[in-house]
Every structure is written in structure tokens, then in C-alpha cells.
C-alpha positions as CSV (number, residue, x, y, z in Angstrom):
1,X,-40.8,81.3,40.4
2,X,-44.3,81.7,38.8
3,X,-43.2,84.8,37.2
4,X,-40.1,83.0,35.9
5,X,-42.5,80.3,34.6
6,X,-44.6,82.7,32.9
7,X,-41.7,84.2,31.2
8,X,-40.6,81.0,29.9
9,X,-43.9,80.0,28.6
10,X,-44.0,83.7,26.8
11,X,-40.6,83.0,25.3
12,X,-41.6,79.8,23.9
13,X,-44.7,80.7,22.2
14,X,-45.7,79.5,18.5
15,X,-43.7,82.5,16.9
16,X,-40.4,81.6,18.6
17,X,-40.6,78.1,17.9
18,X,-41.1,78.9,14.0
19,X,-38.2,81.4,14.4
20,X,-36.0,78.7,15.7
21,X,-37.1,76.1,13.4
22,X,-36.3,78.5,10.6
23,X,-32.8,79.2,11.9
24,X,-32.0,75.6,12.5
25,X,-29.0,75.5,9.8
26,X,-27.2,78.2,12.0
27,X,-27.8,76.6,15.4
28,X,-26.5,73.2,14.2
29,X,-23.5,75.2,13.3
30,X,-23.5,77.0,16.7
31,X,-24.1,73.4,18.2
32,X,-20.8,72.0,16.5
33,X,-18.8,75.2,17.5
34,X,-19.8,74.4,21.1
35,X,-18.9,70.6,20.6
36,X,-15.5,71.5,19.2
37,X,-14.7,73.9,22.1
38,X,-15.4,70.9,24.5
39,X,-12.9,69.0,22.5
40,X,-10.2,70.3,24.9
41,X,-12.0,69.6,28.3
42,X,-13.6,66.2,27.7
43,X,-11.3,63.3,26.6
44,X,-14.2,61.4,25.1
45,X,-14.4,64.1,22.7
46,X,-11.0,64.7,22.2
47,X,-10.5,61.4,20.6
48,X,-12.7,62.3,17.7
49,X,-10.6,64.4,15.2
50,X,-12.0,68.0,14.8
51,X,-12.4,67.8,11.3
52,X,-14.8,65.1,11.4
53,X,-17.1,66.9,14.1
54,X,-16.8,70.0,11.5
55,X,-17.6,68.1,8.9
56,X,-20.8,66.5,10.2
57,X,-22.1,69.9,11.4
58,X,-21.6,71.3,7.7
59,X,-23.4,68.4,6.4
60,X,-26.1,68.4,8.8
61,X,-26.4,72.5,8.1
62,X,-26.4,71.7,4.4
63,X,-28.9,68.9,4.6
64,X,-31.6,71.4,6.5
65,X,-30.9,74.1,3.9
66,X,-31.5,71.9,1.2
67,X,-34.7,70.8,2.8
68,X,-36.0,74.2,3.7
69,X,-35.4,75.2,0.0
70,X,-36.9,72.3,-1.4
71,X,-40.2,73.3,0.9
72,X,-40.4,76.7,-0.3
73,X,-39.7,75.7,-4.1
74,X,-42.6,73.1,-3.6
75,X,-44.8,75.4,-1.8
76,X,-45.0,73.4,1.6
77,X,-43.4,76.4,3.1
78,X,-43.9,80.4,2.7
79,X,-41.7,83.3,2.8
80,X,-41.6,84.9,6.2
81,X,-39.7,87.2,8.2
82,X,-38.7,85.7,11.9
83,X,-37.3,86.6,15.1
84,X,-39.6,89.9,14.9
85,X,-38.7,91.1,11.7
86,X,-34.7,90.6,11.9
87,X,-34.2,88.1,9.6
88,X,-35.9,86.8,6.4
89,X,-36.8,83.5,5.4
90,X,-37.3,83.1,1.4
91,X,-35.7,81.4,-1.4
92,X,-33.2,83.9,-2.0
93,X,-31.6,83.7,1.3
94,X,-32.0,80.1,1.6
95,X,-30.2,79.7,-1.5
96,X,-27.2,81.6,-0.2
97,X,-27.4,79.5,3.3
98,X,-27.3,76.4,1.0
99,X,-24.3,77.3,-1.0
100,X,-22.6,78.6,1.9
101,X,-23.0,75.5,3.7
102,X,-21.8,73.6,0.7
103,X,-18.8,75.6,0.5
104,X,-18.2,75.1,4.1
105,X,-18.0,71.0,3.4
106,X,-15.5,71.6,0.6
107,X,-13.3,73.9,2.2
108,X,-12.9,71.7,5.6
109,X,-12.3,68.8,2.9
110,X,-9.5,70.8,1.6
111,X,-8.0,71.3,5.2
112,X,-8.3,67.6,5.7
113,X,-6.2,66.9,2.5
114,X,-3.8,69.5,3.2
115,X,-3.2,69.2,6.8
116,X,-3.9,72.8,7.7
117,X,-4.7,73.2,10.6
118,X,-2.9,70.6,12.6
119,X,-4.7,68.4,15.5
120,X,-3.7,70.7,18.3
121,X,-5.2,73.8,16.5
122,X,-8.0,72.3,14.8
123,X,-10.6,73.0,17.3
124,X,-9.4,76.9,17.2
125,X,-9.4,77.0,13.3
126,X,-12.8,75.3,12.5
127,X,-14.6,77.5,15.2
128,X,-13.5,80.6,13.5
129,X,-14.4,79.1,10.3
130,X,-17.8,78.0,11.2
131,X,-18.2,81.0,13.4
132,X,-17.6,83.4,10.0
133,X,-20.0,81.1,8.0
134,X,-22.7,81.8,10.5
135,X,-22.0,85.5,10.3
136,X,-22.2,85.0,6.5
137,X,-25.7,83.2,6.6
138,X,-27.1,85.9,8.5
139,X,-25.7,88.8,5.9
140,X,-27.9,86.9,3.3
141,X,-30.9,86.8,5.4
142,X,-30.6,90.3,6.9
143,X,-33.8,92.2,7.3
144,X,-33.0,94.8,9.2
145,X,-30.0,97.5,9.8
146,X,-28.8,95.8,13.1
147,X,-28.7,92.2,11.6
148,X,-26.9,93.9,8.6
149,X,-24.2,95.1,11.0
150,X,-24.0,92.1,13.1
151,X,-23.7,89.8,10.0
152,X,-20.8,91.8,8.6
153,X,-18.7,91.7,12.0
154,X,-19.4,88.3,13.1
155,X,-18.0,87.4,9.5
156,X,-15.1,90.0,9.8
157,X,-13.6,89.3,13.4
158,X,-13.0,85.2,12.7
159,X,-11.6,86.3,9.3
160,X,-8.8,88.5,10.9
161,X,-7.9,85.6,13.3
162,X,-8.0,83.1,10.4
163,X,-5.4,85.3,8.4
164,X,-3.0,85.5,11.2
165,X,-3.5,81.7,12.2
166,X,-0.1,80.6,10.9
167,X,2.0,81.3,14.0
168,X,5.4,82.7,13.7
169,X,5.2,84.0,10.0
170,X,5.6,87.5,9.8
171,X,3.8,88.1,6.3
172,X,0.9,86.3,8.1
173,X,1.0,88.6,11.3
174,X,1.3,91.7,9.0
175,X,-1.4,91.0,7.1
176,X,-3.7,90.3,9.6
177,X,-2.9,94.0,11.3
178,X,-3.7,95.6,7.8
179,X,-6.8,93.6,7.9
180,X,-8.2,94.5,11.4
181,X,-6.9,98.2,10.7
182,X,-8.7,98.5,7.8
183,X,-11.7,96.5,8.7
184,X,-12.1,98.5,11.9
185,X,-12.0,101.8,10.0
186,X,-14.9,100.0,7.5
187,X,-16.8,99.1,10.3
188,X,-16.8,102.4,12.0
189,X,-18.2,104.0,8.5
190,X,-20.7,101.5,7.7
191,X,-22.1,102.0,11.7
192,X,-22.4,105.6,11.5
193,X,-24.4,105.1,8.4
194,X,-26.7,102.7,9.9
195,X,-27.3,105.3,12.8
196,X,-28.2,108.1,10.3
197,X,-30.3,105.8,8.3
198,X,-31.9,104.7,11.3
199,X,-32.2,108.0,13.1
200,X,-33.5,109.6,9.9
201,X,-36.5,107.0,9.3
202,X,-37.1,105.9,13.0
203,X,-36.5,102.2,12.1
204,X,-34.0,99.6,11.2
205,X,-36.5,97.1,9.6
206,X,-35.3,97.5,5.7
207,X,-39.3,96.9,4.5
208,X,-40.4,99.5,6.5
209,X,-37.5,102.1,5.8
210,X,-38.5,102.1,1.9
211,X,-41.7,103.4,3.2
212,X,-40.4,105.9,5.5
213,X,-37.8,107.4,2.9
214,X,-40.7,107.8,0.6
215,X,-42.5,110.2,3.0
216,X,-39.4,111.8,4.0
217,X,-37.7,112.6,0.4
218,X,-41.2,113.5,-0.8
219,X,-41.5,116.5,1.6
220,X,-37.9,117.7,0.7
221,X,-36.8,119.9,-2.3
222,X,-34.7,117.5,-4.1
223,X,-31.0,116.9,-3.7
224,X,-30.7,120.4,-2.3
225,X,-32.7,119.4,0.6
226,X,-30.2,118.7,3.9
227,X,-32.4,115.9,4.8
228,X,-32.1,114.2,1.4
229,X,-28.3,114.8,1.3
230,X,-27.7,113.1,4.7
231,X,-30.1,109.9,3.3
232,X,-27.5,109.7,0.2
233,X,-24.5,110.3,2.7
234,X,-25.8,107.6,5.0
235,X,-26.4,105.0,2.1
236,X,-22.7,105.4,1.0
237,X,-21.6,105.0,4.4
238,X,-23.2,101.7,4.5
239,X,-22.2,100.8,0.9
240,X,-18.7,101.6,2.2
241,X,-18.6,98.7,4.8
242,X,-20.1,96.3,2.1
243,X,-17.3,97.7,-0.7
244,X,-14.8,96.4,2.3
245,X,-16.1,93.0,2.3
246,X,-16.1,92.7,-1.5
247,X,-12.6,94.1,-1.7
248,X,-14.0,96.8,-4.0
249,X,-11.4,99.6,-5.5
250,X,-10.5,101.8,-3.6
251,X,-11.4,99.7,-0.4
252,X,-9.5,96.8,-1.8
253,X,-6.0,97.3,0.2
254,X,-6.4,94.5,2.5
255,X,-6.9,91.8,-0.1
256,X,-3.4,91.0,-1.6
257,X,-1.7,91.2,1.4
258,X,-4.1,89.1,3.4
259,X,-4.3,86.6,0.8
260,X,-0.5,86.4,0.7
261,X,-0.1,86.2,4.3
262,X,-2.8,84.0,4.8
263,X,-2.6,80.1,4.0
264,X,-4.2,79.2,0.7
265,X,-7.4,77.5,2.2
266,X,-8.1,80.7,4.1
267,X,-7.5,82.7,1.1
268,X,-10.0,80.4,-1.1
269,X,-12.6,81.0,1.6
270,X,-12.4,84.6,1.8
271,X,-12.4,84.8,-1.8
272,X,-15.6,83.1,-2.3
273,X,-17.7,83.1,1.1
274,X,-17.4,86.8,1.9
275,X,-18.4,87.7,-1.8
276,X,-21.5,85.6,-1.7
277,X,-22.7,86.9,1.5
278,X,-21.9,90.4,1.1
279,X,-23.6,90.5,-2.7
280,X,-26.8,88.9,-1.2
281,X,-26.6,91.7,1.6
282,X,-25.8,94.3,-1.2
283,X,-28.9,93.0,-3.3
284,X,-31.1,93.3,-0.3
285,X,-30.0,96.8,0.9
286,X,-30.4,98.1,-3.1
287,X,-33.9,96.6,-2.9
288,X,-35.1,98.3,0.1
289,X,-35.1,101.8,-1.5
290,X,-38.3,100.1,-3.4
291,X,-41.0,102.5,-2.8
292,X,-44.0,104.5,-4.4
293,X,-41.5,107.7,-4.6
294,X,-39.9,108.8,-7.6
295,X,-37.6,110.9,-5.4
296,X,-36.2,107.7,-3.5
297,X,-36.0,105.9,-6.9
298,X,-33.9,108.9,-8.3
299,X,-31.6,108.2,-5.3
300,X,-31.2,104.4,-6.0
301,X,-30.8,105.1,-9.6
302,X,-27.8,107.6,-8.7
303,X,-26.2,104.8,-6.5
304,X,-26.9,102.1,-9.3
305,X,-24.8,104.3,-11.6
306,X,-22.1,104.7,-9.2
307,X,-21.8,101.3,-8.6
308,X,-21.5,100.6,-12.5
309,X,-18.8,102.9,-12.5
310,X,-16.9,101.6,-9.4
311,X,-17.5,98.0,-10.7
312,X,-15.7,99.0,-14.3
313,X,-12.8,100.6,-12.1
314,X,-12.4,97.8,-9.6
315,X,-12.0,95.2,-12.9
316,X,-9.8,97.4,-14.6
317,X,-7.5,97.8,-11.6
318,X,-7.7,94.4,-10.4
319,X,-6.6,93.0,-13.8
320,X,-3.9,95.6,-14.7
321,X,-2.4,95.0,-11.0
322,X,-2.5,91.2,-11.6
323,X,0.3,91.6,-14.3
324,X,3.4,92.3,-12.2
325,X,2.5,89.5,-9.4
326,X,5.0,86.7,-9.1
327,X,3.2,85.0,-6.2
328,X,0.1,82.9,-6.7
329,X,-1.8,83.9,-3.9
330,X,-1.5,87.8,-4.8
331,X,-2.1,87.0,-8.5
332,X,-5.3,85.3,-7.4
333,X,-6.1,88.0,-4.8
334,X,-6.2,90.7,-7.6
335,X,-8.1,88.2,-9.8
336,X,-10.6,88.1,-6.9
337,X,-11.0,92.2,-7.0
338,X,-11.6,91.8,-10.9
339,X,-14.3,89.4,-10.6
340,X,-15.9,91.5,-7.6
341,X,-16.3,94.2,-10.2
342,X,-17.8,92.0,-12.6
343,X,-20.5,91.1,-10.2
344,X,-20.6,94.4,-9.3
345,X,-22.0,95.4,-12.6
346,X,-25.1,93.0,-12.7
347,X,-26.2,95.0,-9.0
348,X,-25.6,98.3,-11.0
349,X,-27.5,97.0,-13.9
350,X,-30.3,96.0,-11.5
351,X,-30.6,99.3,-9.9
352,X,-30.4,101.3,-13.0
353,X,-33.3,98.9,-14.6
354,X,-35.5,98.9,-11.2
355,X,-35.4,102.2,-10.3
356,X,-35.5,104.0,-13.9
357,X,-38.2,106.5,-14.6
358,X,-38.5,104.4,-17.7
359,X,-39.3,101.1,-15.5
360,X,-41.9,98.8,-16.7
361,X,-42.8,95.2,-17.5
362,X,-39.7,94.9,-19.9
363,X,-37.2,96.6,-17.0
364,X,-39.0,94.2,-14.8
365,X,-37.8,91.1,-16.8
366,X,-34.3,92.7,-17.4
367,X,-34.0,93.1,-13.5
368,X,-35.1,89.1,-13.2
369,X,-31.8,88.7,-15.5
370,X,-29.7,90.7,-13.1
371,X,-29.9,88.8,-10.0
372,X,-30.3,85.4,-12.2
373,X,-27.0,86.5,-13.8
374,X,-25.3,87.4,-10.4
375,X,-26.4,83.9,-8.7
376,X,-25.0,82.0,-11.6
377,X,-21.7,83.9,-11.5
378,X,-21.2,83.1,-7.8
379,X,-22.2,79.6,-8.4
380,X,-19.5,78.9,-10.9
381,X,-17.1,81.2,-9.2
382,X,-17.4,78.9,-6.1
383,X,-15.8,76.1,-8.0
384,X,-13.5,77.9,-10.0
385,X,-11.6,80.0,-7.4
386,X,-12.0,77.5,-4.7
387,X,-10.2,74.8,-7.3
388,X,-7.5,77.2,-8.0
389,X,-6.7,77.9,-4.6
390,X,-6.9,74.3,-3.8
391,X,-4.4,73.6,-6.3
392,X,-2.2,76.3,-5.2
393,X,-2.6,74.6,-1.3
394,X,-1.6,71.0,-2.7
395,X,1.4,72.1,-4.8
396,X,2.6,74.1,-1.9
397,X,2.7,71.1,0.5
398,X,4.8,69.4,-2.0
399,X,7.4,72.1,-3.2
400,X,7.0,74.5,0.0
401,X,6.6,77.5,-2.6
402,X,3.7,79.6,-4.0
403,X,6.0,81.5,-6.5
404,X,5.0,81.2,-9.8
405,X,8.4,80.4,-11.0
406,X,8.3,77.4,-9.2
407,X,5.4,75.9,-11.0
408,X,7.6,75.5,-14.0
409,X,7.3,71.8,-15.7
410,X,4.8,70.6,-13.4
411,X,2.4,69.6,-16.1
412,X,4.4,66.2,-16.6
413,X,4.9,65.8,-12.7
414,X,1.1,66.2,-11.4
415,X,-1.1,65.9,-14.6
416,X,-4.5,65.9,-12.7
417,X,-3.6,69.0,-10.6
418,X,-2.5,71.0,-13.8
419,X,-5.6,69.7,-15.6
420,X,-7.8,71.1,-12.8
421,X,-5.9,74.4,-12.8
422,X,-6.3,74.6,-16.9
423,X,-10.1,74.1,-16.4
424,X,-10.2,76.9,-13.6
425,X,-8.2,79.5,-15.4
426,X,-10.0,79.0,-18.8
427,X,-13.2,79.7,-16.8
428,X,-11.8,82.6,-15.0
429,X,-10.8,84.1,-18.3
430,X,-14.4,83.3,-19.6
431,X,-13.7,81.2,-22.4
432,X,-16.3,78.8,-23.8
433,X,-17.6,76.2,-22.9
434,X,-16.7,77.0,-19.6
435,X,-19.0,77.8,-16.8
436,X,-17.2,81.4,-16.3
437,X,-17.9,82.2,-20.2
438,X,-21.8,81.9,-19.8
439,X,-21.3,83.6,-16.1
440,X,-19.7,86.7,-17.7
441,X,-22.2,86.7,-20.9
442,X,-25.2,86.7,-18.4
443,X,-23.4,89.8,-16.6
444,X,-22.8,91.6,-19.9
445,X,-26.2,91.0,-21.0
446,X,-28.0,92.5,-17.9
447,X,-25.6,95.5,-18.5
448,X,-26.4,95.7,-21.8
449,X,-29.9,95.9,-21.2
450,X,-29.0,99.0,-19.0
451,X,-27.4,101.1,-22.0
452,X,-31.1,101.6,-22.9
453,X,-31.9,103.5,-19.8
454,X,-28.3,105.3,-19.2
455,X,-25.2,106.2,-21.4
456,X,-23.0,105.5,-18.7
457,X,-23.8,101.8,-18.7
458,X,-22.1,101.8,-22.0
459,X,-18.9,102.6,-20.5
460,X,-19.5,99.7,-17.9
461,X,-19.9,97.3,-20.9
462,X,-16.9,98.2,-22.6
463,X,-14.8,98.4,-19.5
464,X,-16.3,94.6,-19.0
465,X,-15.3,93.4,-22.3
466,X,-11.9,95.2,-22.5
467,X,-11.0,93.8,-19.1
468,X,-11.9,90.1,-20.0
469,X,-9.0,90.5,-22.7
470,X,-6.6,91.9,-20.2
471,X,-7.4,89.3,-18.0
472,X,-5.9,86.4,-20.6
473,X,-2.5,87.8,-20.4
474,X,-1.9,87.0,-16.9
475,X,-3.6,84.2,-16.5
476,X,-2.0,82.3,-19.4
477,X,1.3,82.8,-17.4
478,X,0.2,80.0,-15.1
479,X,-0.6,77.7,-17.9
480,X,2.8,78.6,-19.5
481,X,4.6,78.1,-16.7
482,X,3.2,74.6,-15.9
483,X,3.5,73.2,-19.6
484,X,6.0,75.2,-21.5
485,X,8.6,76.3,-19.4
486,X,11.1,73.2,-18.4
487,X,11.3,71.8,-14.9
488,X,14.8,73.2,-13.3
489,X,17.2,70.5,-12.2
490,X,17.0,69.6,-8.6
491,X,13.4,71.1,-8.1
492,X,11.4,69.2,-5.9
493,X,9.0,66.9,-7.2
494,X,5.3,67.1,-6.7
495,X,3.9,63.3,-6.5
496,X,0.3,62.8,-5.6
497,X,-2.0,59.8,-5.8
498,X,-5.3,59.8,-7.9
499,X,-6.8,59.2,-4.5
500,X,-8.0,61.0,-2.8
501,X,-6.2,64.2,-3.7
502,X,-6.8,63.7,-7.4
503,X,-10.2,62.5,-7.0
504,X,-11.2,65.8,-4.8
505,X,-9.6,68.2,-7.6
506,X,-11.5,67.0,-10.3
507,X,-14.9,67.2,-7.9
508,X,-13.9,70.7,-7.8
509,X,-13.1,71.2,-11.2
510,X,-15.6,69.2,-13.4
511,X,-18.4,71.3,-12.3
512,X,-17.0,74.3,-13.8
513,X,-17.3,72.5,-17.0
514,X,-20.8,71.3,-16.4
515,X,-21.9,74.4,-15.6
516,X,-20.8,75.8,-18.8
517,X,-22.0,72.7,-20.8
518,X,-25.6,72.5,-19.2
519,X,-26.2,76.1,-18.0
520,X,-30.1,75.5,-18.6
521,X,-30.4,73.1,-15.7
522,X,-29.4,75.8,-12.9
523,X,-30.8,79.1,-14.9
524,X,-34.2,77.9,-14.4
525,X,-34.0,77.5,-10.6
526,X,-32.0,81.0,-10.2
527,X,-34.6,82.5,-12.4
528,X,-37.3,81.3,-10.1
529,X,-35.6,82.5,-6.9
530,X,-35.0,85.8,-8.5
531,X,-38.8,86.3,-9.6
532,X,-39.8,85.3,-5.9
533,X,-37.4,87.9,-4.5
534,X,-38.6,90.7,-6.9
535,X,-42.4,90.0,-7.0
536,X,-42.7,88.2,-3.3
537,X,-44.6,85.4,-4.9
């Protein structure tokens, strides 16, 4: 008994208490999952609708992350690692945890309005949804290769189940199976890369890994050295896992089928949340190559160039493939792939500028703009993409179809929904004064800065600009169907009241316009977060 008591006291030391306090948002969400799982057992809890329990947990997590972010910005708290260095608590990770909590609130609210899931399946669905969000939060805070893998898998496994959640639908089951198969393959490749990196460096900690890599690579003879080639191979394997989560070409195969087979609510969650967590993790992994070794910087620089080419190919493939789509969810799935390509360009520019042999004060300032642009893009992307999928889900409930041809003439029947879709579409294209315009401008500005370092970035910039024009044609098809084509005789009518559906649509879509009209109100915060991440102060 004495040994057990000593163990408990040791576990509850000051360091553990601090770690638990910093991990509070994730613990609140975990507690919410436990309460929902008890719904089927305890009759008292069962009387409370599951969606309200899930909303309460999401609001609590958002409030906690908001308080943590304010304390970091105000100087009341400092950036530090916790749980023995496995996770990182700083403004960058806290911003993404706050971002994900807000997105969870909006997604749950959408499911309340659309009625998916029903009361019987509610505990299971919201358990999966919140579990995936916890995994994304861990991805954003990961400071260790172990947490990198755990975060990705905690996100992926619930996502597989959510895609196949619509029981009895062949497309849903088929999409879930494809998602699982591709996910298992990507996870295996990523885990092999992690094991190689950990074995070569003798550590899984990302900050320590940078120092160890500097020592290892400095002893070699460039890329001809087997150890150096193994480091490059291992890094590429880890990037495969992240590329799968981002649906980057050529690891995108799961995305169109999964989005078409899943409910629009699930597709909207996967399109935004997985991007946020994976890009936060990708930035952390990319910056892990920071060190005092020119050889390591050259490897990171080459990876940055490769990511730029991959981003250009992804945007091009996504936009061209969207042309022939007649299903709204598949069209938006390829749109999601294209936007992943745009955001990948900013990470490429970051690594090119950060690890260039010409890096200096000007390059450091340009690196800040890369992260700032990525954060702004993701924030705008939250509203414009969730808004588009939400409107698809709401219209589906009325016409029982997600085919583009069945949207003909809806502009006169549901003006609020169509107005919201117009805002989202204009922002997805990148037209002013929508937030999407300034988000793309920030991304392209970062790439333009990187063109002074390497000529390949001119190709990336040109691909981004041309793809913006490409996207105009298939996005306009949506508005053409809604406003120009006549409504067929005998077609189902869409009739929604302004309250609460119209209010929710406006609440999602109007911030897209606000972010475009008043970008300075947000960019200052994003700039500060980026500067703290890069400088550590």
C-alpha cells in the first residue's frame, strides 16, 4: 500500500499537474465522449438529447482554448512542452485547437439542423466526431514523432467509421472500405519512415531530432552518403502520411469517393478539419529540420521545392477533374483537393525561404508571411467550405438529391441558401472582396517572395494563377444552375424558414465577406502567432 501511495504522489507532481492543466480542452472533450457513451446505460442521461451534450462539451473546449490563447498573447502564460516533451503548448498549437473547437461547434449545430444522425445513432456519431477532433488537436500540438503518428491515427480511424455511417447505402460502405485500405497503406509507409528517423537520430523529439540530424549529416558526404539518403527517404515516407490526410495528388484517390459516399455533414468536416490539423503538423515537421547544419538545410530546401511542384500538380489535377462532375459532393471534393494544393504552396515557400543558403533577415520576414498566409487561408476556408457543404446538406433534405442538375431554378425558391452559396463560390474562386481573394493573394505573395531564391517557384506561382482561372468555369456552373436554368415542372420544392436555417447559413457565410472586407483585423494576430513560432519569443 505504501508503494502504491508513493507512486500516486509521484504521478501527481507539479509537472504532471501542469501538463493536465494545459491538456484541459482535450480532457473536456474526452469527458464528453464518456458521458455520451453512458447515455445508453443511464436512463437519466438518455433523456438529454445527445447533440446538446456534444455541443456543451465543444463550447467548453472552445472557451478553454480561448482562455489559453489570451493568456499566451497577454504574457500570463509561456510556451512550453508538456507530458515530458510529447506535446507543445504555444500560440500556434493553441490557435489550431481553438480553430478546431469552433469548427466542431459549427459542425454539431449543422447536424442538429439537418437531423443526421438520428437520436438512436447520436451517441455513436458524436463520439466519432469528437474523437477525430481530439486527434486533430494532438496533431497540431505534436512535438514528438510518437504523437505525430498517434494524432494521425486518432483522426483517421473515427473518420473511416463516419464515412460509412449511413447504414444500408452501398456507396457509403464502398467509400469507407476504400478509405480504410488507402489509409492503412499510408499509415504503414508513414510508420516505417518514423521508425527510420527515430532509429537514425536516437530520439523521437522533433527539436532534438533537428540537432541530431545536423551532427549525422555533417559527417557524411552529401546525398551520396547512404545515411543521408536514408534520412531523405524517411522524411518522404512521413510526408506520404501527411499527404494522405491532405488529399494531395497522387494520394487523393480516397477523397472523391469518400465525400460522395459520406453524408454532406461528414464530408464538410473532413474537408476542413483534416486540412487544419495536417497543415499544422506539416509546418512543425518542416521546421524540425531547422539546425546549424547547411547539409540539413539543403535537404529541407529540396523537400520544399518538391512540395511546391506537388502543390502545383495537386491544384491542377483538382481543378481539371472537377469539370466533369455532376454530383455536388464530388465536385466539392475535387475543389478540396485543389485548395490543398494552394495551401501546400505556402508551406513550400516557407521551406524554400527558411532553408535557402541566401536566408537572412529579409527571408525570415518572408517566412513569417508564409505561415501568416496559411493561417488566414485556413480560417477563411473554414467558413466558405463548411458553408458550401452545409447548403448541400440542407437542400438534400428537401429535394433528396445531390446532383447538380436538380439545383436548377432554386434561386427563386430558397434565396437565402442560394445567396450563401454565391458568397462561398465567389470566395472559393478567389474573387474580391471575399475572404478567399485575400487568402489566395497572401499565398501567392509568399510564393512570389520565394521566386527570388529558386526558379521553380515561378512555375508554382504560374500554376497557382492559371488554376484560379480554371476554377472559375466549374464553380460558375453551380450559380448557373441556381439562377439561370429554369426549375423543371414537378420538381420538389425547397422551403426553409429564415429561422433557424437561414440564420445559420448567414452566420456561416457572412464571415467570408467580413474576412475579405476587414482582413487587417485578423492578419495582425496571425502575424504575431507566426513570429512566435519562428523566433520562439
